N, C-alpha and C positions, 0 to 999 in steps of 0.2 A: 521587802520590808524596810531595809535600810533607807531606801529613797523616800518611801513615805514618812519616816521618822525625821529625814532631813528635811523634807517640805514642811512638816509640823514645826520643826525648830526655827525655820525661816520665818513662818507665820507669827510665831510667838516673838521673835525679835522684832518683827515689825510692828506687832501690838505694842512692845515695850518702847520701840522707839515713839510711836504716836503719844504714848503716856509719859515720855520724857525720861525714861529710865534706861534708854539703849540709844546708841549711835549709828549713824547709817553704816559705818564700817562693820559693826556688829552684825548687820543683817548681810552686808557683803560676804562675810566670812564663811557664814552658812550657805549662802548660795553658791559661793566658790566650791565648797565641799560637794553640793549637790552636782554641779558641773563635772567635778573630777570623777564622781562616782558614775555618772552617764558617760562620759568619755571612756573611762575603763571597762564598761560593759560592752563596748563595741569589740573588744578582744582583737584589736588591730593595732599594733605597735606603731606602725607609720602614722596612722591618724591620731593616735594619743600623743606622740611626740609632736606633731604638727600642731595640735591644739595647745600643747604646754607651751610652744614657742610663741604663739599668738597670744596667749594668756599673759605671759610673762612681760610682753611689750605693753599690753593694755591694762594690767592691774593698776599700776600707778595713776593713769587717768581715770580709771574707774573710782579709785580711793578719793582722788581730787574733786571728782565732779559729780559724783553719785547722789550726794545731798541736793545738789542743783537739779539734776535731772529728775529725781523723785522727790521732789519738795514737798508733795502733796501725797498723803497715803494711798490714795486711790491709784496713782501711777505707780507706786511701787507695788501695789497689790497685783497688778494685772500680770507682770513677769512671774510672780509666784503662783498664781492661778494658772499660768501656762505650764509651770514646773508640775503642778499637781496632775494637769490633763496629760502630760508627757508620761508621767508615772502610770496612770491608769490605762493608756493606750499600750504601754510596754507589758502591763500585767495581763491585758487581754491578748497579748502577742499580736497586736495591730500595728504592724509597722509603718504602713502606710499613713495612719492618723498621727502617730507619734512623729514620724518624719515630717508632715505637713505643719504640726504644731511648732515643732523645733524650728523649721524654717520661718514661720510667722515670728517666732520669739526672737531669733537672730536678725531678721529684718527690721523689728521694732525697736530693739536695743541699738543696733547700728544706726537707725534714723535719729534716735533720741540724742545719743552721744555726738554724732555729727552736727546735730543742731546747735548743741553745747558749743562744740568747737568753732562752728561759723559765727555764732554769737561773739565769741571772745576775739575772734580774729577781724571782724569786720568794724 
């Protein structure tokens, strides 16, 4: 239930951003909470600690470049759609589907942010 509510909150912030009443950082805050909830659901302290360390290093990058990466609503909506699909797979206890969507989500985010990095360094 909490994951679904977090998805709804992120979708609401995205709509508010499109309407001009929210910033990209507002969407990021809610999606960060979603990631924390999913991470903690693994009940694996080592994994949660590893993710927390990685997140600490990339948070500043995400805050700085998210508006560039997701300058159009459609590009920002795709990761949120994936979040909802992950929640639904978890609710169905379909670990294989949840994992496949998570992997696609991570690969897409990585590619998008690496493209920004590469465009700024070339």
